[in-house]
N, C-alpha and C positions, 0 to 999 in steps of 0.2 A: 504494500500500500504506500509506503514511503512516509515522509515527514509531512505533517499537516499542522497548520497554525489555526487554532480555533480559540475563541474568547473564554471558554470554560471547559473544565474536565468533563462535565456532563455532556456537552456537545461532542466532545471527542469520543466518549463512550458510545453515544448514539451513532456517530459516523462508523465506528468499528462494528456495531451491530448491523448497520446497513450494508457495509462491505461484506461481512461474513454471510449475511442472509443471501445476498445476490450471488455470492460464490457458491453457496449450497444449491441454489436454484440452477445455476449454470452446470453444476455437476450432477444434476438430477437427484438430489437427496430430497425425499418427500417429507422428512421430519426434521425439525429444527428446534434445538434447545439452547437458549442463551442463559449463561450464568454470569452475572455481573455483580461487582461490589458496590454499585451505585443504586441505592433505593430510588433516587430521583429518576434515573433512567427507566427503571422498571415501571414507575408510576406513569411516566410519559407514554411508554409503549402500550401499556394497558389502558390508556385513556382514562385514568382515574384521578387526574388532577390537572391543574393548570400547567402550561408549558410556555416558554418564551417564544416570541415570534421567530427568533433565529433558528428554532428547531423544526419549524413547519415543513420545510422542504424534505429533510431527512425522515421525519415521521410519516409524511405522506408516501414517500418512496418505500419505507419499511412496511407500512400497512398494505400497499399494493402488492408487495412481494409475499406477505403472509397469506394473502388470498390464494396464492399459487401452490401452497403447501397442503399436505394431508393433515399433518399435526404440527403444532408448535407450542412452546411455552417459554416463559422468561421467569427466572428466579433470582433472588438475591443470595449472594454467597459472600461471606466475609473475605477480604483480601487475602488473609492468611490461609484460607481454605482453598484458594486457587493457586496451587504451587507454580505452574508454568508462568502465569501472569506475575506472580510475586517475584519470581526469579528475574524476569525482564525488568520489572519496576525497580528492583534493588540493585541492578547492575550499575557499575560506576559509569559516569558520563563525563565527557569533557566538552565544555561549552554547549551543553544541551544535547549532545549526540552520544548515544550509548554505543560503546564499543565492546563487543564480546565476540570471540572467535566462534565460527560454526562448530568446531569440535568441542569447545568448552560448553557452548549452549547445549549441544546434543547430550553431553555427559551430565550436565545439571538437570536437564529435563528427564532423562532416563532415570536418574537417581530419584528425583521427586515423584515421578509417576510410579516407579517401582515401590517406593515407600507407601504411597497412597493406596496402591493395590492391596497391600497387606495390612492396611489400616494404621500405619504409623505416620505420625505427622512429620513433614519435612520442615526443618528449621534452617533458616538462612544464616543465622548467627553461629559462627564456629569459633572455638577457642584454640 
């Protein structure tokens, strides 16, 4: 997807959902489940509250895409419960650009997902 400049983290979360949704549609996945650590984004997608005018385009595009799916849901998950996203968010950055080598990322993700599979929490803090 690349680097995106948006005025708020919630709009960035919304854009990520939009991109992921349309990727799933292009790949012919009939089911779509979003887990986000943004309760605000969940509320916006579920049409349960007010949303800023700046979100209208993404929300409209998301809702158009959701009509093309057999099943979908969106749920809130605490950031610590989403190991892959937490790994990326906690990666060191230089001038706003995160630098992580593909092999390092692959290793971190495999470790986190393996621990998650057996019910062990992945912790990013190491001593």
